[in-house]
N, CA and C atoms of all chains as a GROMACS GRO file, in nm:
protein
  633
    1UNK      N    1   6.420  10.483  15.232
    1UNK     CA    2   6.308  10.429  15.177
    1UNK      C    3   6.298  10.298  15.178
    2UNK      N    4   6.414  10.262  15.168
    2UNK     CA    5   6.421  10.096  15.221
    2UNK      C    6   6.514  10.091  15.328
    3UNK      N    7   6.557   9.946  15.378
    3UNK     CA    8   6.600   9.916  15.472
    3UNK      C    9   6.555   9.899  15.604
    4UNK      N   10   6.584   9.907  15.721
    4UNK     CA   11   6.507   9.874  15.872
    4UNK      C   12   6.460  10.003  15.892
    5UNK      N   13   6.488  10.108  15.854
    5UNK     CA   14   6.445  10.215  15.945
    5UNK      C   15   6.324  10.304  15.840
    6UNK      N   16   6.302  10.225  15.712
    6UNK     CA   17   6.200  10.294  15.646
    6UNK      C   18   6.074  10.347  15.733
    7UNK      N   19   6.017  10.437  15.642
    7UNK     CA   20   5.888  10.519  15.704
    7UNK      C   21   5.764  10.409  15.668
    8UNK      N   22   5.736  10.347  15.748
    8UNK     CA   23   5.615  10.288  15.694
    8UNK      C   24   5.505  10.328  15.813
    9UNK      N   25   5.365  10.264  15.782
    9UNK     CA   26   5.249  10.320  15.889
    9UNK      C   27   5.295  10.244  16.016
   10UNK      N   28   5.344  10.106  16.032
   10UNK     CA   29   5.327  10.033  16.163
   10UNK      C   30   5.452  10.106  16.208
   11UNK      N   31   5.572  10.155  16.173
   11UNK     CA   32   5.690  10.206  16.225
   11UNK      C   33   5.663  10.359  16.306
   12UNK      N   34   5.571  10.404  16.201
   12UNK     CA   35   5.589  10.562  16.248
   12UNK      C   36   5.459  10.578  16.378
   13UNK      N   37   5.359  10.498  16.326
   13UNK     CA   38   5.243  10.514  16.398
   13UNK      C   39   5.275  10.425  16.535
   14UNK      N   40   5.299  10.298  16.558
   14UNK     CA   41   5.302  10.215  16.654
   14UNK      C   42   5.199  10.120  16.698
   15UNK      N   43   5.079  10.189  16.685
   15UNK     CA   44   4.933  10.127  16.699
   15UNK      C   45   4.882  10.029  16.573
   16UNK      N   46   4.981  10.023  16.485
   16UNK     CA   47   4.916   9.956  16.366
   16UNK      C   48   4.996   9.839  16.326
   17UNK      N   49   5.065   9.799  16.431
   17UNK     CA   50   5.134   9.667  16.417
   17UNK      C   51   5.047   9.567  16.482
   18UNK      N   52   4.958   9.516  16.422
   18UNK     CA   53   4.859   9.426  16.463
   18UNK      C   54   4.871   9.273  16.379
   19UNK      N   55   4.837   9.181  16.463
   19UNK     CA   56   4.847   9.029  16.407
   19UNK      C   57   4.689   9.018  16.344
   20UNK      N   58   4.691   8.997  16.208
   20UNK     CA   59   4.557   8.987  16.175
   20UNK      C   60   4.499   8.864  16.238
   21UNK      N   61   4.378   8.872  16.216
   21UNK     CA   62   4.294   8.753  16.276
   21UNK      C   63   4.277   8.638  16.210
   22UNK      N   64   4.324   8.631  16.095
   22UNK     CA   65   4.340   8.497  15.997
   22UNK      C   66   4.472   8.503  15.975
   23UNK      N   67   4.524   8.347  15.940
   23UNK     CA   68   4.640   8.326  15.910
   23UNK      C   69   4.664   8.332  15.749
   24UNK      N   70   4.776   8.383  15.704
   24UNK     CA   71   4.788   8.418  15.537
   24UNK      C   72   4.778   8.275  15.495
   25UNK      N   73   4.788   8.244  15.386
   25UNK     CA   74   4.776   8.128  15.326
   25UNK      C   75   4.919   8.056  15.326
   26UNK      N   76   5.020   8.144  15.325
   26UNK     CA   77   5.166   8.070  15.340
   26UNK      C   78   5.179   8.022  15.496
   27UNK      N   79   5.113   8.118  15.587
   27UNK     CA   80   5.152   8.028  15.718
   27UNK      C   81   5.048   7.912  15.723
   28UNK      N   82   4.948   7.898  15.678
   28UNK     CA   83   4.861   7.774  15.656
   28UNK      C   84   4.920   7.661  15.610
   29UNK      N   85   5.015   7.710  15.493
   29UNK     CA   86   5.052   7.580  15.419
   29UNK      C   87   5.190   7.516  15.532
   30UNK      N   88   5.263   7.627  15.594
   30UNK     CA   89   5.356   7.585  15.657
   30UNK      C   90   5.290   7.489  15.756
   31UNK      N   91   5.205   7.528  15.832
   31UNK     CA   92   5.120   7.444  15.953
   31UNK      C   93   5.068   7.303  15.891
   32UNK      N   94   5.037   7.318  15.772
   32UNK     CA   95   4.977   7.184  15.708
   32UNK      C   96   5.118   7.097  15.681
   33UNK      N   97   5.192   7.174  15.659
   33UNK     CA   98   5.360   7.065  15.628
   33UNK      C   99   5.392   7.015  15.755
   34UNK      N  100   5.376   7.076  15.881
   34UNK     CA  101   5.406   7.057  16.002
   34UNK      C  102   5.351   6.909  16.037
   35UNK      N  103   5.216   6.931  16.017
   35UNK     CA  104   5.135   6.814  16.039
   35UNK      C  105   5.129   6.691  15.958
   36UNK      N  106   5.186   6.733  15.868
   36UNK     CA  107   5.214   6.627  15.750
   36UNK      C  108   5.332   6.528  15.788
   37UNK      N  109   5.430   6.606  15.859
   37UNK     CA  110   5.549   6.581  15.872
   37UNK      C  111   5.542   6.468  16.005
   38UNK      N  112   5.454   6.509  16.089
   38UNK     CA  113   5.384   6.437  16.199
   38UNK      C  114   5.352   6.255  16.185
   39UNK      N  115   5.270   6.290  16.050
   39UNK     CA  116   5.191   6.175  16.001
   39UNK      C  117   5.296   6.080  15.915
   40UNK      N  118   5.426   6.147  15.842
   40UNK     CA  119   5.510   6.068  15.784
   40UNK      C  120   5.603   5.997  15.908
   41UNK      N  121   5.624   6.069  16.017
   41UNK     CA  122   5.713   6.014  16.094
   41UNK      C  123   5.645   5.892  16.186
   42UNK      N  124   5.529   5.907  16.196
   42UNK     CA  125   5.420   5.775  16.258
   42UNK      C  126   5.423   5.651  16.162
   43UNK      N  127   5.425   5.697  16.029
   43UNK     CA  128   5.424   5.599  15.943
   43UNK      C  129   5.540   5.531  15.901
   44UNK      N  130   5.651   5.618  15.932
   44UNK     CA  131   5.780   5.540  15.924
   44UNK      C  132   5.824   5.438  16.032
   45UNK      N  133   5.800   5.500  16.156
   45UNK     CA  134   5.821   5.447  16.274
   45UNK      C  135   5.725   5.300  16.260
   46UNK      N  136   5.603   5.304  16.223
   46UNK     CA  137   5.516   5.192  16.234
   46UNK      C  138   5.585   5.102  16.126
   47UNK      N  139   5.602   5.172  15.994
   47UNK     CA  140   5.649   5.022  15.893
   47UNK      C  141   5.758   4.984  15.923
   48UNK      N  142   5.857   5.045  16.030
   48UNK     CA  143   6.010   5.002  16.045
   48UNK      C  144   5.990   4.891  16.141
   49UNK      N  145   5.892   4.936  16.251
   49UNK     CA  146   5.863   4.841  16.322
   49UNK      C  147   5.796   4.685  16.263
   50UNK      N  148   5.694   4.720  16.176
   50UNK     CA  149   5.619   4.597  16.134
   50UNK      C  150   5.759   4.512  16.063
   51UNK      N  151   5.856   4.582  16.012
   51UNK     CA  152   5.942   4.492  15.921
   51UNK      C  153   5.995   4.413  16.017
   52UNK      N  154   6.006   4.424  16.149
   52UNK     CA  155   6.091   4.306  16.229
   52UNK      C  156   5.931   4.240  16.307
   53UNK      N  157   5.850   4.253  16.256
   53UNK     CA  158   5.755   4.184  16.339
   53UNK      C  159   5.701   4.245  16.453
   54UNK      N  160   5.727   4.392  16.475
   54UNK     CA  161   5.664   4.419  16.617
   54UNK      C  162   5.547   4.523  16.589
   55UNK      N  163   5.525   4.563  16.711
   55UNK     CA  164   5.414   4.698  16.698
   55UNK      C  165   5.423   4.756  16.847
   56UNK      N  166   5.349   4.864  16.827
   56UNK     CA  167   5.384   4.964  16.948
   56UNK      C  168   5.243   5.000  16.966
   57UNK      N  169   5.224   4.991  17.109
   57UNK     CA  170   5.079   5.019  17.155
   57UNK      C  171   5.039   5.158  17.143
   58UNK      N  172   5.158   5.272  17.152
   58UNK     CA  173   5.124   5.396  17.125
   58UNK      C  174   5.094   5.425  16.977
   59UNK      N  175   5.173   5.364  16.897
   59UNK     CA  176   5.167   5.395  16.761
   59UNK      C  177   5.026   5.333  16.721
   60UNK      N  178   4.981   5.236  16.774
   60UNK     CA  179   4.851   5.162  16.691
   60UNK      C  180   4.729   5.252  16.777
   61UNK      N  181   4.759   5.333  16.901
   61UNK     CA  182   4.643   5.409  16.933
   61UNK      C  183   4.639   5.557  16.868
   62UNK      N  184   4.770   5.602  16.812
   62UNK     CA  185   4.768   5.693  16.720
   62UNK      C  186   4.719   5.684  16.595
   63UNK      N  187   4.719   5.569  16.549
   63UNK     CA  188   4.674   5.529  16.406
   63UNK      C  189   4.517   5.515  16.433
   64UNK      N  190   4.477   5.462  16.504
   64UNK     CA  191   4.343   5.455  16.537
   64UNK      C  192   4.270   5.572  16.602
   65UNK      N  193   4.315   5.657  16.650
   65UNK     CA  194   4.202   5.789  16.731
   65UNK      C  195   4.252   5.892  16.643
   66UNK      N  196   4.355   5.933  16.598
   66UNK     CA  197   4.419   6.069  16.546
   66UNK      C  198   4.426   6.048  16.397
   67UNK      N  199   4.327   6.172  16.361
   67UNK     CA  200   4.294   6.180  16.225
   67UNK      C  201   4.443   6.247  16.152
   68UNK      N  202   4.447   6.197  16.019
   68UNK     CA  203   4.573   6.247  15.962
   68UNK      C  204   4.541   6.397  15.885
   69UNK      N  205   4.647   6.451  15.849
   69UNK     CA  206   4.625   6.580  15.789
   69UNK      C  207   4.516   6.612  15.717
   70UNK      N  208   4.503   6.537  15.611
   70UNK     CA  209   4.387   6.530  15.532
   70UNK      C  210   4.248   6.511  15.569
   71UNK      N  211   4.237   6.431  15.701
   71UNK     CA  212   4.135   6.408  15.775
   71UNK      C  213   4.095   6.523  15.847
   72UNK      N  214   4.175   6.577  15.889
   72UNK     CA  215   4.152   6.708  16.034
   72UNK      C  216   4.052   6.818  15.976
   73UNK      N  217   3.989   6.846  16.045
   73UNK     CA  218   3.886   6.978  16.010
   73UNK      C  219   3.978   7.083  16.007
   74UNK      N  220   3.933   7.201  15.913
   74UNK     CA  221   4.037   7.344  15.940
   74UNK      C  222   3.993   7.419  16.060
   75UNK      N  223   3.910   7.373  16.157
   75UNK     CA  224   3.891   7.420  16.271
   75UNK      C  225   4.026   7.359  16.382
   76UNK      N  226   4.050   7.218  16.364
   76UNK     CA  227   4.149   7.183  16.449
   76UNK      C  228   4.271   7.200  16.409
   77UNK      N  229   4.303   7.256  16.250
   77UNK     CA  230   4.434   7.248  16.188
   77UNK      C  231   4.473   7.397  16.224
   78UNK      N  232   4.412   7.473  16.230
   78UNK     CA  233   4.429   7.642  16.241
   78UNK      C  234   4.398   7.707  16.385
   79UNK      N  235   4.328   7.648  16.456
   79UNK     CA  236   4.294   7.714  16.548
   79UNK      C  237   4.306   7.624  16.694
   80UNK      N  238   4.341   7.696  16.784
   80UNK     CA  239   4.361   7.619  16.911
   80UNK      C  240   4.268   7.670  17.036
   81UNK      N  241   4.243   7.588  17.114
   81UNK     CA  242   4.148   7.619  17.244
   81UNK      C  243   4.188   7.714  17.324
   82UNK      N  244   4.099   7.809  17.382
   82UNK     CA  245   4.125   7.896  17.488
   82UNK      C  246   4.016   7.940  17.556
   83UNK      N  247   4.000   7.880  17.681
   83UNK     CA  248   3.892   7.930  17.760
   83UNK      C  249   3.835   8.088  17.776
   84UNK      N  250   3.961   8.178  17.738
   84UNK     CA  251   3.910   8.311  17.798
   84UNK      C  252   3.880   8.367  17.646
   85UNK      N  253   3.872   8.315  17.537
   85UNK     CA  254   3.844   8.394  17.405
   85UNK      C  255   3.702   8.358  17.369
   86UNK      N  256   3.669   8.459  17.300
   86UNK     CA  257   3.495   8.429  17.278
   86UNK      C  258   3.487   8.309  17.171
   87UNK      N  259   3.390   8.240  17.209
   87UNK     CA  260   3.392   8.103  17.124
   87UNK      C  261   3.488   8.011  17.130
   88UNK      N  262   3.595   8.023  17.235
   88UNK     CA  263   3.679   7.932  17.260
   88UNK      C  264   3.792   7.896  17.182
   89UNK      N  265   3.806   7.973  17.062
   89UNK     CA  266   3.894   7.927  16.982
   89UNK      C  267   4.008   8.048  16.950
   90UNK      N  268   4.098   8.038  16.933
   90UNK     CA  269   4.199   8.134  16.848
   90UNK      C  270   4.307   8.074  16.752
   91UNK      N  271   4.341   8.140  16.686
   91UNK     CA  272   4.423   8.127  16.566
   91UNK      C  273   4.572   8.071  16.645
   92UNK      N  274   4.629   7.983  16.567
   92UNK     CA  275   4.781   7.932  16.618
   92UNK      C  276   4.869   8.051  16.622
   93UNK      N  277   4.859   8.134  16.561
   93UNK     CA  278   4.940   8.244  16.502
   93UNK      C  279   4.944   8.369  16.607
   94UNK      N  280   4.836   8.334  16.671
   94UNK     CA  281   4.795   8.523  16.767
   94UNK      C  282   4.930   8.514  16.868
   95UNK      N  283   4.965   8.626  16.886
   95UNK     CA  284   5.091   8.642  16.977
   95UNK      C  285   5.043   8.601  17.128
   96UNK      N  286   4.924   8.615  17.183
   96UNK     CA  287   4.888   8.549  17.293
   96UNK      C  288   4.908   8.418  17.324
   97UNK      N  289   4.862   8.339  17.220
   97UNK     CA  290   4.892   8.220  17.202
   97UNK      C  291   5.030   8.168  17.208
   98UNK      N  292   5.140   8.254  17.145
   98UNK     CA  293   5.265   8.219  17.165
   98UNK      C  294   5.316   8.222  17.313
   99UNK      N  295   5.267   8.367  17.379
   99UNK     CA  296   5.331   8.396  17.484
   99UNK      C  297   5.280   8.315  17.612
  100UNK      N  298   5.131   8.252  17.583
  100UNK     CA  299   5.094   8.181  17.681
  100UNK      C  300   5.119   8.066  17.647
  101UNK      N  301   5.177   7.998  17.569
  101UNK     CA  302   5.182   7.865  17.536
  101UNK      C  303   5.067   7.792  17.521
  102UNK      N  304   4.937   7.842  17.502
  102UNK     CA  305   4.844   7.784  17.449
  102UNK      C  306   4.881   7.711  17.313
  103UNK      N  307   4.869   7.593  17.358
  103UNK     CA  308   4.865   7.455  17.255
  103UNK      C  309   4.989   7.495  17.193
  104UNK      N  310   5.111   7.506  17.246
  104UNK     CA  311   5.220   7.515  17.223
  104UNK      C  312   5.269   7.402  17.126
  105UNK      N  313   5.330   7.422  16.995
  105UNK     CA  314   5.315   7.315  16.900
  105UNK      C  315   5.397   7.157  16.961
  106UNK      N  316   5.317   7.077  16.952
  106UNK     CA  317   5.356   6.952  17.017
  106UNK      C  318   5.357   6.936  17.173
  107UNK      N  319   5.343   7.025  17.240
  107UNK     CA  320   5.333   6.990  17.392
  107UNK      C  321   5.198   6.917  17.406
  108UNK      N  322   5.114   6.930  17.335
  108UNK     CA  323   4.968   6.860  17.361
  108UNK      C  324   4.887   6.834  17.202
  109UNK      N  325   4.841   6.736  17.210
  109UNK     CA  326   4.757   6.720  17.068
  109UNK      C  327   4.641   6.805  17.049
  110UNK      N  328   4.630   6.896  16.941
  110UNK     CA  329   4.542   6.974  16.920
  110UNK      C  330   4.457   6.913  16.765
  111UNK      N  331   4.457   6.775  16.783
  111UNK     CA  332   4.392   6.728  16.655
  111UNK      C  333   4.278   6.684  16.667
  112UNK      N  334   4.215   6.730  16.753
  112UNK     CA  335   4.053   6.686  16.780
  112UNK      C  336   4.022   6.560  16.776
  113UNK      N  337   3.932   6.475  16.772
  113UNK     CA  338   3.893   6.346  16.796
  113UNK      C  339   3.872   6.289  16.651
  114UNK      N  340   3.953   6.195  16.641
  114UNK     CA  341   3.892   6.106  16.473
  114UNK      C  342   3.754   6.040  16.478
  115UNK      N  343   3.720   6.048  16.366
  115UNK     CA  344   3.589   5.991  16.351
  115UNK      C  345   3.581   5.865  16.419
  116UNK      N  346   3.666   5.770  16.387
  116UNK     CA  347   3.651   5.613  16.463
  116UNK      C  348   3.598   5.663  16.613
  117UNK      N  349   3.684   5.727  16.680
  117UNK     CA  350   3.674   5.759  16.834
  117UNK      C  351   3.519   5.806  16.874
  118UNK      N  352   3.497   5.909  16.744
  118UNK     CA  353   3.360   5.969  16.778
  118UNK      C  354   3.270   5.832  16.763
  119UNK      N  355   3.274   5.734  16.664
  119UNK     CA  356   3.195   5.629  16.661
  119UNK      C  357   3.191   5.539  16.774
  120UNK      N  358   3.314   5.532  16.847
  120UNK     CA  359   3.319   5.466  16.967
  120UNK      C  360   3.272   5.496  17.107
  121UNK      N  361   3.262   5.646  17.079
  121UNK     CA  362   3.192   5.721  17.212
  121UNK      C  363   3.053   5.661  17.202
  122UNK      N  364   3.018   5.708  17.055
  122UNK     CA  365   2.855   5.686  17.029
  122UNK      C  366   2.800   5.580  17.030
  123UNK      N  367   7.076   4.516  15.905
  123UNK     CA  368   7.043   4.606  16.004
  123UNK      C  369   6.966   4.752  15.985
  124UNK      N  370   6.833   4.747  16.048
  124UNK     CA  371   6.788   4.858  16.008
  124UNK      C  372   6.807   4.994  16.124
  125UNK      N  373   6.819   5.108  16.081
  125UNK     CA  374   6.850   5.211  16.201
  125UNK      C  375   6.740   5.314  16.173
  126UNK      N  376   6.699   5.386  16.277
  126UNK     CA  377   6.650   5.518  16.279
  126UNK      C  378   6.775   5.602  16.252
  127UNK      N  379   6.723   5.728  16.175
  127UNK     CA  380   6.818   5.839  16.142
  127UNK      C  381   6.708   5.957  16.225
  128UNK      N  382   6.751   5.999  16.339
  128UNK     CA  383   6.682   6.079  16.376
  128UNK      C  384   6.766   6.249  16.380
  129UNK      N  385   6.687   6.354  16.326
  129UNK     CA  386   6.736   6.474  16.352
  129UNK      C  387   6.647   6.568  16.395
  130UNK      N  388   6.718   6.658  16.512
  130UNK     CA  389   6.627   6.754  16.554
  130UNK      C  390   6.609   6.866  16.486
  131UNK      N  391   6.507   6.910  16.459
  131UNK     CA  392   6.479   7.007  16.361
  131UNK      C  393   6.411   7.133  16.423
  132UNK      N  394   6.343   7.117  16.556
  132UNK     CA  395   6.312   7.208  16.636
  132UNK      C  396   6.371   7.219  16.772
  133UNK      N  397   6.370   7.316  16.834
  133UNK     CA  398   6.437   7.317  16.970
  133UNK      C  399   6.362   7.275  17.073
  134UNK      N  400   6.389   7.192  17.162
  134UNK     CA  401   6.331   7.135  17.280
  134UNK      C  402   6.280   7.276  17.399
  135UNK      N  403   6.329   7.395  17.347
  135UNK     CA  404   6.288   7.499  17.450
  135UNK      C  405   6.137   7.514  17.457
  136UNK      N  406   6.111   7.497  17.595
  136UNK     CA  407   5.958   7.562  17.618
  136UNK      C  408   5.887   7.432  17.617
  137UNK      N  409   5.952   7.311  17.608
  137UNK     CA  410   5.871   7.194  17.589
  137UNK      C  411   5.860   7.138  17.729
  138UNK      N  412   5.767   7.030  17.776
  138UNK     CA  413   5.752   6.994  17.895
  138UNK      C  414   5.877   6.923  17.937
  139UNK      N  415   5.898   6.905  18.067
  139UNK     CA  416   6.018   6.849  18.112
  139UNK      C  417   6.055   6.697  18.048
  140UNK      N  418   5.912   6.609  18.037
  140UNK     CA  419   5.944   6.494  17.953
  140UNK      C  420   6.034   6.476  17.860
  141UNK      N  421   5.958   6.589  17.757
  141UNK     CA  422   6.009   6.560  17.616
  141UNK      C  423   6.159   6.628  17.619
  142UNK      N  424   6.172   6.704  17.703
  142UNK     CA  425   6.348   6.771  17.710
  142UNK      C  426   6.433   6.631  17.772
  143UNK      N  427   6.338   6.575  17.840
  143UNK     CA  428   6.438   6.454  17.904
  143UNK      C  429   6.471   6.368  17.803
  144UNK      N  430   6.375   6.310  17.695
  144UNK     CA  431   6.372   6.232  17.594
  144UNK      C  432   6.477   6.289  17.522
  145UNK      N  433   6.495   6.400  17.486
  145UNK     CA  434   6.593   6.475  17.371
  145UNK      C  435   6.715   6.473  17.433
  146UNK      N  436   6.733   6.459  17.554
  146UNK     CA  437   6.860   6.449  17.623
  146UNK      C  438   6.905   6.325  17.620
  147UNK      N  439   6.800   6.214  17.647
  147UNK     CA  440   6.832   6.081  17.648
  147UNK      C  441   6.905   6.018  17.507
  148UNK      N  442   6.861   6.066  17.399
  148UNK     CA  443   6.851   6.022  17.281
  148UNK      C  444   6.992   6.134  17.212
  149UNK      N  445   7.034   6.183  17.305
  149UNK     CA  446   7.186   6.263  17.269
  149UNK      C  447   7.145   6.403  17.174
  150UNK      N  448   7.027   6.430  17.160
  150UNK     CA  449   6.985   6.555  17.092
  150UNK      C  450   6.992   6.664  17.163
  151UNK      N  451   7.116   6.731  17.155
  151UNK     CA  452   7.150   6.857  17.238
  151UNK      C  453   7.117   6.978  17.159
  152UNK      N  454   7.115   6.998  17.032
  152UNK     CA  455   7.113   7.084  16.958
  152UNK      C  456   7.029   7.096  16.837
  153UNK      N  457   6.993   7.189  16.779
  153UNK     CA  458   6.896   7.166  16.655
  153UNK      C  459   7.008   7.120  16.545
  154UNK      N  460   6.936   7.030  16.461
  154UNK     CA  461   7.005   6.986  16.339
  154UNK      C  462   7.129   6.863  16.399
  155UNK      N  463   7.112   6.817  16.514
  155UNK     CA  464   7.207   6.701  16.561
  155UNK      C  465   7.122   6.604  16.483
  156UNK      N  466   7.197   6.497  16.445
  156UNK     CA  467   7.171   6.360  16.410
  156UNK      C  468   7.211   6.276  16.468
  157UNK      N  469   7.154   6.148  16.531
  157UNK     CA  470   7.184   6.073  16.581
  157UNK      C  471   7.124   5.914  16.507
  158UNK      N  472   7.196   5.809  16.522
  158UNK     CA  473   7.150   5.710  16.457
  158UNK      C  474   7.083   5.586  16.569
  159UNK      N  475   6.997   5.508  16.556
  159UNK     CA  476   6.973   5.436  16.670
  159UNK      C  477   6.906   5.297  16.618
  160UNK      N  478   6.957   5.173  16.635
  160UNK     CA  479   6.882   5.061  16.596
  160UNK      C  480   6.725   5.074  16.612
  161UNK      N  481   6.657   5.012  16.521
  161UNK     CA  482   6.489   4.960  16.522
  161UNK      C  483   6.465   4.909  16.625
  162UNK      N  484   6.384   4.964  16.736
  162UNK     CA  485   6.369   4.874  16.841
  162UNK      C  486   6.222   4.946  16.893
  163UNK      N  487   6.174   4.892  16.972
  163UNK     CA  488   6.046   4.934  17.024
  163UNK      C  489   6.060   5.052  17.120
  164UNK      N  490   6.162   5.033  17.206
  164UNK     CA  491   6.197   5.135  17.313
  164UNK      C  492   6.216   5.280  17.225
  165UNK      N  493   6.296   5.260  17.103
  165UNK     CA  494   6.359   5.393  17.064
  165UNK      C  495   6.217   5.429  16.975
  166UNK      N  496   6.136   5.342  16.944
  166UNK     CA  497   6.008   5.411  16.870
  166UNK      C  498   5.953   5.472  16.967
  167UNK      N  499   5.904   5.431  17.078
  167UNK     CA  500   5.824   5.500  17.199
  167UNK      C  501   5.892   5.613  17.211
  168UNK      N  502   6.057   5.643  17.226
  168UNK     CA  503   6.086   5.787  17.236
  168UNK      C  504   6.062   5.866  17.134
  169UNK      N  505   6.064   5.821  17.002
  169UNK     CA  506   6.038   5.887  16.880
  169UNK      C  507   5.891   5.954  16.899
  170UNK      N  508   5.810   5.882  16.931
  170UNK     CA  509   5.652   5.906  16.946
  170UNK      C  510   5.645   6.013  17.046
  171UNK      N  511   5.749   6.018  17.131
  171UNK     CA  512   5.730   6.133  17.245
  171UNK      C  513   5.777   6.279  17.183
  172UNK      N  514   5.877   6.279  17.080
  172UNK     CA  515   5.925   6.389  17.019
  172UNK      C  516   5.905   6.417  16.869
  173UNK      N  517   5.803   6.342  16.837
  173UNK     CA  518   5.780   6.337  16.703
  173UNK      C  519   5.745   6.487  16.637
  174UNK      N  520   5.729   6.574  16.684
  174UNK     CA  521   5.680   6.705  16.643
  174UNK      C  522   5.814   6.787  16.617
  175UNK      N  523   5.901   6.733  16.676
  175UNK     CA  524   6.036   6.827  16.684
  175UNK      C  525   6.156   6.783  16.605
  176UNK      N  526   6.144   6.633  16.555
  176UNK     CA  527   6.246   6.588  16.464
  176UNK      C  528   6.204   6.511  16.327
  177UNK      N  529   6.277   6.514  16.276
  177UNK     CA  530   6.289   6.422  16.134
  177UNK      C  531   6.330   6.284  16.159
  178UNK      N  532   6.266   6.182  16.092
  178UNK     CA  533   6.286   6.050  16.113
  178UNK      C  534   6.316   5.952  16.003
  179UNK      N  535   6.374   5.888  15.939
  179UNK     CA  536   6.430   5.830  15.831
  179UNK      C  537   6.460   5.684  15.884
  180UNK      N  538   6.410   5.575  15.810
  180UNK     CA  539   6.476   5.463  15.831
  180UNK      C  540   6.571   5.430  15.740
  181UNK      N  541   6.697   5.390  15.765
  181UNK     CA  542   6.807   5.390  15.703
  181UNK      C  543   6.900   5.263  15.717
  182UNK      N  544   6.963   5.175  15.610
  182UNK     CA  545   7.025   5.052  15.635
  182UNK      C  546   7.147   5.044  15.710
  183UNK      N  547   7.254   5.172  15.672
  183UNK     CA  548   7.348   5.172  15.776
  183UNK      C  549   7.364   5.283  15.855
  184UNK      N  550   7.450   5.288  15.959
  184UNK     CA  551   7.464   5.416  16.053
  184UNK      C  552   7.610   5.477  15.983
  185UNK      N  553   7.583   5.587  16.018
  185UNK     CA  554   7.721   5.678  15.985
  185UNK      C  555   7.802   5.747  16.109
  186UNK      N  556   7.903   5.747  16.106
  186UNK     CA  557   7.964   5.800  16.220
  186UNK      C  558   7.961   5.961  16.191
  187UNK      N  559   8.018   6.013  16.321
  187UNK     CA  560   8.005   6.149  16.302
  187UNK      C  561   8.122   6.214  16.190
  188UNK      N  562   8.239   6.145  16.166
  188UNK     CA  563   8.323   6.178  16.095
  188UNK      C  564   8.243   6.151  15.946
  189UNK      N  565   8.209   6.051  15.914
  189UNK     CA  566   8.155   6.026  15.792
  189UNK      C  567   8.034   6.149  15.748
  190UNK      N  568   7.947   6.168  15.856
  190UNK     CA  569   7.874   6.261  15.807
  190UNK      C  570   7.905   6.383  15.768
  191UNK      N  571   8.026   6.435  15.844
  191UNK     CA  572   8.085   6.541  15.815
  191UNK      C  573   8.130   6.552  15.663
  192UNK      N  574   8.201   6.444  15.619
  192UNK     CA  575   8.260   6.423  15.518
  192UNK      C  576   8.155   6.429  15.415
  193UNK      N  577   8.028   6.360  15.403
  193UNK     CA  578   7.935   6.377  15.338
  193UNK      C  579   7.871   6.522  15.295
  194UNK      N  580   7.903   6.623  15.404
  194UNK     CA  581   7.844   6.751  15.378
  194UNK      C  582   7.964   6.830  15.303
  195UNK      N  583   8.099   6.792  15.300
  195UNK     CA  584   8.189   6.878  15.260
  195UNK      C  585   8.162   6.871  15.097
  196UNK      N  586   8.160   7.019  15.058
  196UNK     CA  587   8.155   7.028  14.913
  196UNK      C  588   8.253   6.991  14.861
  197UNK      N  589   8.230   6.956  14.705
  197UNK     CA  590   8.344   6.909  14.626
  197UNK      C  591   8.433   7.040  14.612
  198UNK      N  592   8.580   6.954  14.625
  198UNK     CA  593   8.700   7.048  14.606
  198UNK      C  594   8.695   7.120  14.458
  199UNK      N  595   8.626   7.088  14.375
  199UNK     CA  596   8.620   7.174  14.228
  199UNK      C  597   8.750   7.159  14.148
  200UNK      N  598   8.854   7.039  14.181
  200UNK     CA  599   8.958   7.031  14.098
  200UNK      C  600   9.014   6.877  14.125
  201UNK      N  601   9.088   6.833  14.049
  201UNK     CA  602   9.142   6.704  14.090
  201UNK      C  603   9.302   6.727  14.043
  202UNK      N  604   9.405   6.633  14.095
  202UNK     CA  605   9.510   6.644  14.068
  202UNK      C  606   9.563   6.524  13.954
  203UNK      N  607   9.608   6.597  13.848
  203UNK     CA  608   9.628   6.472  13.731
  203UNK      C  609   9.719   6.375  13.775
  204UNK      N  610   9.859   6.456  13.795
  204UNK     CA  611   9.952   6.389  13.833
  204UNK      C  612  10.059   6.473  13.936
  205UNK      N  613  10.125   6.384  14.029
  205UNK     CA  614  10.181   6.430  14.133
  205UNK      C  615  10.329   6.474  14.067
  206UNK      N  616  10.383   6.597  14.100
  206UNK     CA  617  10.501   6.603  14.107
  206UNK      C  618  10.640   6.517  14.131
  207UNK      N  619  10.722   6.498  14.068
  207UNK     CA  620  10.814   6.410  14.120
  207UNK      C  621  10.870   6.459  14.263
  208UNK      N  622  10.898   6.366  14.338
  208UNK     CA  623  10.948   6.397  14.456
  208UNK      C  624  11.115   6.410  14.466
  209UNK      N  625  11.173   6.513  14.512
  209UNK     CA  626  11.330   6.514  14.528
  209UNK      C  627  11.379   6.403  14.594
  210UNK      N  628  11.476   6.325  14.537
  210UNK     CA  629  11.529   6.203  14.609
  210UNK      C  630  11.670   6.301  14.684
  211UNK      N  631  11.672   6.256  14.808
  211UNK     CA  632  11.796   6.325  14.908
  211UNK      C  633  11.877   6.227  14.887
   0.00000   0.00000   0.00000
């Protein structure tokens, strides 16, 4: 009844082991925590350098162009671009996303464009 | 003097070569490794490259490996009130 060999539908059938199309609220929460962690690191680095009277171009560009976690759209937070998928977006949790390393966490930015950058472009 | 305390929280496996190179250069070879570096622009730039994988705090003092180990060690749970007298030979 319990333990690793319990009889459940996914284990007995095989085809029922599916990844739901949307993230659970706990997955979304952890994703937000990850994004917020990056925000705090950037602000830590920025304030530490500011105390020495220095700055870094990379940090300045990040602050200017990248939206923080609160400013990001849900689309950018929880989905990544994939050209093979209908409507070009898939969840960050999908198995194919993990296997194909589409939007591997941190290897490229999926933050979208900040509002300021849009205003610059326009 | 201020230092960056950098801890590797997520492994660099599967990351681009440049990111893995930065991790190696900072001496972050395994998860949960902690290193200290004085605050400088070059270190800040390296942190920006690996910001998704690490935890960074600005601290006042540097800690050696032994000091970090001692800080992790739990309390013994007892203390010696009085030493027994030593035998004199």
